[in-house]
N, C-alpha and C positions, 0 to 999 in steps of 0.2 A: 697583457700577453708577455709582453717584458717583463716586469714584475716578477710575476710566476716562475717565467725561465732563472730567472738570475734566484730566488729560492732556490729552486730547485737544484742547480748550480752550485751555490754555499750549503746546500746539503750534501750532494755527493765529496764536499771538498771538505767536510766535516766527517765523514761515514770514511774516506778510503783513509786518511788522517790518521782513524781509530784503531786503521782496521794494522799498519802499518811497525806491530813493537811500540809503539808510540808506550808504551808501561815502563819503561827504561831510560833509567835519567844519569847521566855524566854524575858523577861522583856519587851513584848510591848506590848500593849491592844488597841481591836477593835470591837467594839457593836455587831461583830460577834463570842467573848468571852460568849457571854447570853446565851447561848442557850446550849439544850441537842441533841443528835439526838440516834434515833433509830435503834438500830444496825442492825438489820433482815432486814430496809424496806432503809436505812437513809433518812431520812425524819427527821426533827428539828420541835422544837420545841424552840422560843426565844421569851426571856425579850419585852414586847411591841407587842407581837401576839396576835390578837383578841384572848377570848375565842373560838369563835368559828369555825376560825382556830385550838385553840390546838385539841379541840375536835373530829377532825374531821382523826387527829395522834392517838391521848390518849383515846377516846371512850369518855363514859359517865363518869362523873370525882360524888361524892356523898361526903355530906358536907354543911355548913353553905352557904347561899349566903344571898346577901345586898349591900352596895356603895362598900365594902368591902368582897370579897367573898376565902374562902377556903376549896377547893377540893381534894378530893384524888380519883386514879386513879392505874388502875391492874398495875400489874409490878413494885408497887416500887414510886409511881412516888404522890408528892403533890406540887399541884400550889395555888399560893397565885391570887385571879384577883382583880386590883380596877378599877371600874368602868367597866369588863367584857375586862379586857387588862391584860395579865401576867403581873406581876410586882413580880416574887419568885419563884420560881424554887429548890424546893427539892427533890434529890434523897435516898432511903433507901437501906437496904439492900435486898428485892429483885428487885430492879434496876438493879445488876450484873449481866451479860451477858444479859441485854436487853436492855440499859440505858447508855451514856456515856456523856463528857461534850466534844463541839465544838473542844479544844485543846485532847481527847483521853482519860479523866481520866471518871476513874467507883469507884461507892463502893471497896472495895479491892486494892486496888492501896496502895501505902507504900507511906511515907511520901514524901522520897529524890526521887520519880517519878514525885510528886507534883510540886514539885523545879524546878527539870529537867525541865518540862514542863511550868511551870508557870512564872519563877524565881523569883529574891527574892524581885527587883527595889518596888514592890507594898504591900510587905507585913508590915502588923498592929501590927500582933500577930503573934505570931513564939513560941509554949512552943510545952510541948509532947501528948497535946489533944488537939491542932489546931495547924492548917495554914491559917488566914482571910489577906484578902487580899482587897483594896480599890480603885476603879476609878473616878477620877472626871474628866466628861469631860467641854467642852464648846465647843457647835456647833459643834461635833464630833471630834476635837480636845485634846489633855491632855492638862491639866493646871498643869503652873508651881507652884512650892512648893509656891513662892512668891501668889499665884493669891488662890492655892488650901487653907492657912492661911487664906485669903483673907474675906473666907465665906462668900462671896456675891452673890455666884451660886446657885439655886434651889437644893432640894435632885433630883425632876428627872435628876440628872444630875449626880449622885451620883450613882457606882456600887457595890456588893460587891461580895469575890467568898468565902465563908468558904467554907472549911474542915474539919469533925474533925474524930479522932482518936482510933481504941481502944487498950487495953491497948499493946498492942504488934505492934501499929504501921501502924494497914492497917484504912483506912477507912474506914467510918458505915455510912458515911453520906456528900453527899454533898450539899451545898445550894447555890443559883445565885442568886441575889437580884436589885433591882431596887429601892433606897430605893430614 
């Protein structure tokens, strides 16, 4: 009886750890990183998604529209669209408890926790008020250092994740951008 209970506990732990977003590892990047998740429903809004798809999750936004549109949504979300495609996602203070990044970072996270989740490999700026990371892809593959320096790749293959911190070291905004 004790042995079968032990086996059941081990199986449950393995299942729970597999469901906890374990597919992301520090110092690795994929386009799946460029998304936020609505905590209540587990729905994703990601860079590259159409405005119509995003607004099914976020509701109707308010702001300026045109070739480049910047719209603000309830719960502290600001989206920049290029030709009605999500190009940038910003989480503000109101988003805390409502939205998180695909890796589980949300407004209020400590700087050290950001680095635990994302790693140091892609950090281009790190100081007391910000951590900025840059990812550059070529056909879905990470570029080598020499390819990045070559700069022959278009901006559509460059992704940034930026975290801005208050004086106590807590994130007060998070920005995911496809520049």
